[in-house]
C-alpha positions in Angstrom: 106.6 98.9 109.1 105.6 100.6 112.3 108.1 102.7 114.3 107.5 104.2 117.7 108.5 107.8 117.8 107.5 108.7 121.3 105.1 107.4 124.0 101.7 107.1 122.3 103.0 108.2 118.9 103.9 106.0 115.9 104.6 106.1 112.2 103.8 103.5 109.6 104.4 104.0 105.9 101.0 102.3 105.2 99.0 104.6 107.5 98.3 108.3 106.7 101.3 108.4 104.3 103.8 107.8 107.1 102.7 110.8 109.2 103.0 110.5 113.0 99.7 109.2 114.4 98.3 108.3 117.8 99.0 104.7 118.6 96.1 102.4 117.7 94.4 105.0 115.6 94.7 106.6 112.2 94.5 110.1 113.8 97.5 112.2 112.8 99.2 114.3 115.4 99.0 117.4 113.3 95.2 117.1 113.1 94.9 117.0 116.9 97.3 119.9 117.4 95.6 121.9 114.7 92.2 121.4 116.2 93.3 122.5 119.6 95.3 125.5 118.2 92.1 126.4 116.3 90.2 126.7 119.6 88.6 123.3 120.0 88.6 121.9 123.6 90.5 118.8 124.4 87.2 117.2 125.5 85.6 118.0 122.1 88.5 116.7 120.1 88.6 113.5 122.3 84.9 112.9 121.6 85.1 113.7 117.9 88.0 111.3 117.2 87.3 108.7 120.0 90.5 109.5 121.8 91.4 109.7 125.5 92.8 112.8 127.0 96.0 110.9 127.6 96.3 110.3 123.8 95.8 114.0 123.1 98.4 115.0 125.7 100.8 112.5 124.0 100.2 114.2 120.7 100.8 117.7 122.2 103.9 116.5 124.0 105.3 115.0 120.8 104.6 118.2 118.9 106.3 120.3 121.6 109.3 118.0 121.6 109.6 118.3 117.8 109.4 122.1 117.9 111.8 122.4 120.8 114.5 120.5 118.9 114.0 122.4 115.6 116.7 124.8 114.5 115.4 127.9 112.8 117.7 129.9 110.6 117.3 133.6 110.7 117.6 135.2 107.2 
């Protein structure tokens, strides 16, 4: 069963073990964010995974929204 998490981002228990992916692909959000965090350019990631810049920005926005709503407990 598919569920839309955010614009351009979905989950499906039968795709990538239910991880958030870019709509219409099997490309996980964490992979895109990790590649960019590791120094890859948006253009290179887009080319490598056959994505548009809009799809990559959707993944980055989703990741930022998740982190911004996360509560972190200080030990």
